[in-house]
N, C-alpha and C positions, 0 to 999 in steps of 0.2 A: 568675647573665648568661649566657644562651644566646648560642655564639657562632654566628656565621651562615658556615657552607661557599659559600665564592665558586663559585658554577655554573661551568661550563664552557663555557656558549655565552652566559656573559654579556657578553662582549665587540662591538663591531661588525663588529672585525675576523674575531673567530670567526665570528659570524652571516654573516658578508657571504661568506666562502669554504667555509661548510657548504651557502650557498642556490646559489652558482655550480655546487658541486659535485652538488647531488639535483637542478636543471636537466638539469647535462650528463649526469648517468648518467641521467636519466628520458627524453631527447631519444635518447641512445647505446642503452640498451636497446626504445625504442620501436622503432627506426630496423631498431635490428638484427633485433628482431621479426618486421620487417612483412618487411625483405629475406630473412631467413629462410624465410617462411614463402610468400614470391612463389616463392623459389628451391627451396626441398624441393617445391612445388606443381608448379610447371616439370618439375624431375626425376622426380617421378614420374607423371608425367603425359605426356612424351615418352620414358618407357622403356613404360611401358600403352599407350601407343596403338601403340610398335615392337611389344611385345609381340602383340597383340591384332592387329593386320595381316598379323603374318606365320603368326601362328595360321589366322584367317581364309582366308587364300591356300592352308594347307595341307589345311583342313580342305574348300574347296572344289574341290580336285585330288582325293581321294578322293571325294568326293558322286556324282558319277555312276554308279560303282560297286557303291555300298551299295545291293541291292536295298530294296526296301516293306519286307519285313518277314525281317531279316536274323538270320542264327544268327549263334551264339556266332563263329564262326570268322570271319565277317563281318567282327565287330566288330574281333575282335584283328586280323584284317589291317589295316583301318583304321587303328588307334592306334599299327600298328606301320612303315603309310605316312610317320604324321604324324613318327615319331620320325626316320626316316630320313633326313626332307627336313630333318630341324631338331637333326641329329647331337651337334652342337657344342654347344648351348646349353641342355644338363644339363634337358630339359622328363623329365616326366612328365604321362605322357594317359592319360585313362579312359575309354571309348566307354562310352554307357545305354542299351538300350530294352527298357522293361518292367523285367522283372527281370536283367535279362542283362548283364554288365559282362565287360570286358575292359581290361585296363592292360596299359603299357608305358612303358619297358624293367622296372620289379616292381610287384608286385600293391602297393607302397605306394604311398597315395596319401593326402591329407589329403581328411575328410569334407566336402564345402560343406553350408552352413547350408541349411534348410528352407525361408530366405525364398528362397534365391539357386534352389533345386530348382523350385520353383515358378514362378519368375519366368523360368526359362530356358525350362519346358516350354510357356508359354506365349506367348514373345514370338519375334518372328524374327530381335532384334538380339541383340549380344552382350551378356551378365552379367558384371559381374565383380564380386570381394573381396579385400581385404586380413585377410590372418591372418597369425596370429605363431606358431609350431609349436618349441618348446626355444630361443625366446631369439631364431629366425631369421626375419625380415620375409617371406613370401610371398605372392604371388600366383596369384589363382584365378580363373579365367577358364574359361565357359558358354557354348556357343555349339550354338544347334541346327541340324540338318541338315534342308536344305528340298533342293524339288523341282519341277518345273516342271510342273503338270499342265495337261491336254489344252486349258483354257479359257486358258490363258497366266499364270496367279495363280500365285506361289510360295506354296507350303503345306507344313509342319511332316511330317516322315517321322516323329518321335518318335523320331529318333536325336538324342542329344547328346553331344558331345565337351566334355569338360570338360580343362581345361591348368592345371598346377601350375606354377610357376615360382621361383625362391628369387632376392631381390631384394639379396643381400647387398653387390653394386657398388654399388646405389643406395644402400646403407645409408652405405656407407662414404663415398659424395659429400655425402651429408647430414648427418655428422658431422664432414667434411672443412671442411662450411661453418661449421658450428658452432663449431669451433675458431679458424675466421681470424673470424668473428663476434666472441667470447671477446678474441681480440688486440686487434682492431680498437675494442671495447668500452672494453679495458686503456689502450690508447693516447689514446684520444678524455678517457678521464678523467683522465689525467696532462695532457693537454692544457688541462683543463679548471680543474685545480688551479692552475695555473703563469696561466693566464688571470685563475683568478679573485686567484689574489695581483697582478700586475699591478694589474688592477683597483679591489682593496680597495685597495694603496698611492695607488692615484693620486685615489682617494674621501675617503679619511681622512690625507693628506697635510693638508689646510685644516683638516680635523676636530682635527687632532693640534695643529695652528698654532694654532686657537679656543681651545682647552685650555689651551695657553700662555698666550696673550693674558690669557685669564680668570683662571687663577692666577697673574699679573704684579698684574691689576688689583686682586684679592682681595687681594694685600700691597700694595699703596698707590702704585702705579705706573701711576696716571690717564692716563701721554705715551702705552701702550703703543698701537701699531695694526696692522692685517695690511696684509700684499699680496695685493690684492684681483688675481688673473687670470681672464680666462675671462668667458663672461656664463650662465652659467648659475647654479643655484639657491644652491651652493655660494657661489659669487661675491657671489649679493645678499647673502646672511647672511654676509660678510667686509664688505661694503660696509654692512651695517645696524650692524655692532657699531663699525665705526668711526664713524659715526654719533654709537650709543650711547655709543660712549667718548668724542667728544668732548662732548657736550652733558654727560654726566658729569661731566668734567675742568672745563667751566669751572662748571657747578652747584655742586660743591666747593670752586675756587679764592674765587667768591663768598660762599660760606658762609665757611670759612675767615678771609675779610678782612673780612666783618661779626662772627663771632666775637672777632676781632683789634680789633676798633675798640669792643666791648663790653668786653672782658676791659682795654684802654688804659681807658675809659672808668669804669668801677668802681675801677680803681689810682687815675685822675687824682682823681678825685671823691672819695675815701679818704683820699689824701692831702691834700687842699685841707681836708679837714674834721679833717684829725686835730690841725693847727694850734689852729684856736678851740677844737676842745673841750678839748683839755685845756687851754687857758685858763681854760674856763666852768667845767669841773670845779675845778680848781683856786681860784677866786671863790667858785662854791657851795661849797665846804668850810668855806672860811674862814666864810661869811655863814652859814654850815647854824649854826656852834659860838656865836653871837654871837647871832644874830636869835633871841626867842622867840614865842611866842604863834601868833596865825593867819598871821602872817605868817612866822615861822620855821617852822610847817607849811607853807607853799607853797613858800617855798624848799628844804625837802627832796623834795620832790615834783619841784621842777624839776632838784635834785642825784641824785636817782636817774635819771628821764629822762635827764640828760646822760652818768650814767655806764654806763645802755643803752646809749646812742646810739655814746659809745666804744668800746663792748666790739663793737656790730655792727662798727664802721668798722673796728676792730683783724681782726676776723674775716673781714672782706670782703678786707684786704688781703693774708692768711693765702690765703684761698681765690685770691684773683688770681693770688700765689706759686705756687701747684700749678699751678694750668692753664696757665702761661707757661713750666712747669717750672724756674723759678729755686727751688725750695727745694731744700737741700740738708742734708746729714745731716753734724753734729761729733761724730763717735762718739768714746765716750770709755769704758774699760773701769771701769766699776762694779760696787757691790753694789747690784742689781734690787733686793732686800730693802729695802736702808735707805734707795731713793729710795724708791720705795712709801710707807715706814713717815712721813717727811718728806712728802710730798704730802699724804698727810691728816692731819700730829695739825695743818699750819699753817692747814687748813680747816675742820676739824669738831672736834666734841669726842668720846673714846674712847665715850658711850654711842651715839652714833649709828654711830658705825662697829666691824664687829669685824673684826680684821685678822688670816689664820692665814697668817701669813709663815713660810721659815726662817730657821734659825738666822742671825745677823750673822758674813756674809762665806763661805755656804754656797750662795750661786746669783751669779754672777759673768757679765757681759754687756759684748757691746759695742757701746752704746748712746749714739741725743742725749740726754742728761740733760733738755733744755730740752721736748723731744719727748716722751718719756716722763713726764715730769711734765704736759705737756697731758691723752694719752691717759688716765692715772690721774685726774686731777681732775675731764674731764669726763665717764668712766663711774660716777663715786661721787654727783659731784652729780647726775646722771640720775638714776641708782637712789634718791635720798634724795627727790628732785621727785616719783618716779609709783609711788615706794611707801612701804613703811614702816618707820622706823628699827628694828634697829640693821642698816645694810648689810652684808653680809659680802664680803669681801677676800682672796682665796687665791692663793696664789703657789706655783710648784711646777714642777721641769725631769718634760719629758714626750718624751721620743725626740727628743733633743738643739733643743726647743723651751720657753724660757720659757712658760710659761700664764699668763696671768692672768685671774682668772674674778669678777667682781662679782654677787652676786645679792642682788634687795631680797623683799621680804616683801609688794606690793602685788601687782593682781589679775593680772597678768601683761602680756603683748603679745598684742594680736588677729589673728588668723591670718592676716589680711588686711592688716594694719598690717607684718607681718615684712619681706617681701621690700623695704619702702619705711624701711626705717625708719634708714638711712642714707644717705640723700638730703638734698640741703639744702633749707631750707625746709617738709620736710615734715609736716602734722599733722596728728595719726590723726581726731582729733573736735574739735568745738567745748570740751570738756570736758575738753580733755587740753592739758599745756603742752607747748610744741615745746622739743626737746632745748636741751642748755645751750652756754654759748658757749665760744669758745677759753680764757678763763681759767681756767672752773672755778667761778668766784665763784657761778653758781644761779643767773644772770640771763638768760633766757630769750631766746638770737637766734635760734634756729634751725639753726644752721651744725655746733653743734658735735660730733655725733657724725659728720655728715661731711667735717668737720676731723681728726675722731678713726681715722676710718675709712682719711682722705689719709695720715697720718702712720705708723700702721700698713702701710700698704704700702710708705710710702717707706722703711720697714726692713724689706722683702721679705718681712712674716709677712701672715697671716691674722684677719679681724673675722668673728664672726656671732653673732646672738642667737637664743634659745631661751627657749622656757617652762618649767618645772621641774615634772613631776609633780604633786607638792603644793600648786604656785600658786608666784608670783614670775617675775620674769623671771631671768637669766641672760645677760650679755654676755663673751661669751670673746675673748681676744688669745692670740694664738701671734706669738712671737715666736723668730725663726733665733739660736741661741746662735755658732756657730762663723761668724762673717763675716769678710771680706775690709773693711778699712780703706778708708772714703768719703771722703776730703777734701770741705772748700769750707764756706763759713759756712751757718748756718741762717735 
């Protein structure tokens, strides 16, 4: 058998908790990502605008002094003036005119991309680019130097000023924002877990109450009801459960009343028939011995029918006692093998039944002798009616049980019949007789195996039927040997 490992998220509480946490996590991360993007954009945009404005002011201040065809010294003067105007900012400035270059304060300068170079030489506006140098973020700004022509139109002079500014402060601001968002997300997740636990408890409280009420109802307590509070779907479910439970209680009470009335009816009819049938049986027995001829044959038929009817009444009364819970065991410590031997010897010839029993005194048990006699007689009688003699009866001790097996030589039991063989009045087909009666005398009342099964269960044992591989049926009874005494008359 393959064992099923319980899934970790199989419970409703776990699923609700995980769902709340996932929703809170998605909301927190989404909100944090959006806030981070907006804040980062704002910080970088503000820093960028500030740098570009200061750089533009510095370039515009030196632009009138730069000639149209500047020499290298003119370019160097221009970058030095920009650095002097922004001495505390840690800027790096480069001026370019054709192949001429000038740097301040040092020749170290990050080379702009070709796209940026093309853009700054063709546009009159500032161009910027963010780069990463040795893990440090930097801002590159390119700004063309313009002059006012005679027609009062701003024209490009061909001189381009480049600025390189480290953005470590801005990077620190961004990292601080990330840390803050992480802490806020963690707090939001913890709050989500607490809210999820509270919400799950509120949702699961009526569910747990419904589960407990259902289990009580399954145990037979049909008067259980749920307390209905609120007007949500769970309250509707509780009201529906209460209505269903009330209707079920009413229906079951009515069925029990009808069942009790039916049992009383069967018991009363059986009791009322018992006395006249006994008188009829006595009369037919006397007349059967004295009358011959056709009248004698008719009397014998009447006598047989009366005996079968009397046996049926006895069986019905026995079944009524089982249904009413009035059947009791009168246990005694007996030799089980001797009891089985007496039962068989009093009813059948030795050539009809083959006994395989333990030695006298070898197997003892505390059973009700009368009921054990009924069990043995019914099983052997049933085997003789449906099989061919000899019927084999085996008794042995096995794992603390007394195991009684009755095997016949018939065609066996059809597979579709096996689950119903111990049911009352069950008949497999029109060609097979029903099981024997409670007395085991061979008449067919349809209650014999049902009474046998009830007697076995009353002893705390088990009974089952099967087919042998070589043909024939085997009915097995298992009775516990080690039991407490149960007083009472049968």
